[in-house]
N, C-alpha and C positions, 0 to 999 in steps of 0.2 A: 704649432700655433694654430689656434682656432679663430676663425672669423666669427662675427656676430651671428651669421646664419648657420653656424655649426659646420661649415665646410672647412676642410684642411687647406691651409695656405701652402702654396708652392712657390718656388723661385729661388734665386740666388742673389746674394747681396755682396757688394764690394766691402772691403774692410772698414772704410769710413762709416758706411751705413750700418754695418753690423755692430761696430763699436758704439754708435749713437743709440741703437736699439737696446744695447745692454747697459748703457750708462758707464762705459769704461773708455779708456784711451786706446787707440789702435795699437799702441805698443804693448798693451796688456794682452791683446789677442795674439800678437806676434810671440810674446813670451809663452803663452799657453801652447802655441804650436811648437815652439822650440823644445818645450818640455814634454811634448808628446801627448798632451791632454786633449787637444782637438786636431783634426786633420782636414782643413778646408781643401776643396779641389782648387785646381789652378787652370788658367787659360793657357794657350800656347805661348802667350807673352808673359807667363809666370805671374799673372795677377791673381791674388787670392779671391775665391768666390765661396761665400758662406751659405750653406743650405739652411733650411728651417731646422733640420736636425742638428747641424753644427751650432746654431744659435742656442738650441735647447741644451746641448752639451756644455757650451760656454756658460750658460746661466747656472747649470748645476755646479760647474767648477767654481764659479764666483761665489755661489751660496756656501759651498763647502769651506772655502777659504775665509770669506769675510764673516759669515754668520756663525759658523761652527768652529772657526779657528784652526782648521786642519792645515798641515803643511803639504807640500807637493807630493811627498811620498804617501801620505794618508789619502790624498785625493786619487792618486794612481791606483791604490789598493781598492778603494771604494768603487771607482769606475770599472775596474777589471772584474770585481765581484758582482757588480750590477749586471754587466754583460753576460757573465757566466750564469747567473740566475735566470736571465731572459732566455738564454739558450736552453737551459735545463727545463724551463717551463714549456717551451715549444716542443721539446722532445717528449715530455710527459704527455702533452696534449695529443701528439701524434700516436703515442703508444696507447692512449685511451681509445682513440678512434679505431686503431687496429684491433684492440681487444673487443670493442663493441661489435666490430664486423665478424670476428671469430665466434662470438657468443650468440649471434643471431642464428635462429634455426634455418637450415638450408631449405629452399623451396623444393618440394617433391616434383618429379617430372611425371 
């Protein structure tokens, strides 16, 4: 989530705050967690803490279900494929950097 000044927001939110931010009931977030769609961290006292990335993930889940009409299985597939694409894009970028380094002429001594 971006602030107006363009800086990335950081922090953790309790389930009630996260639910309010998303416009859903806290039980909806618990359901997403039970179904493995989001994984908030927990305190030693087992209180759920939602990061900005958790909020983004929950927004995506909500959009896929409510706006696109996907069921839970469809959401799981899309989330898994999205993560796989991100991983492959990072690997591709690393390989491009390595290739560029190999193609540069070596400095003569």
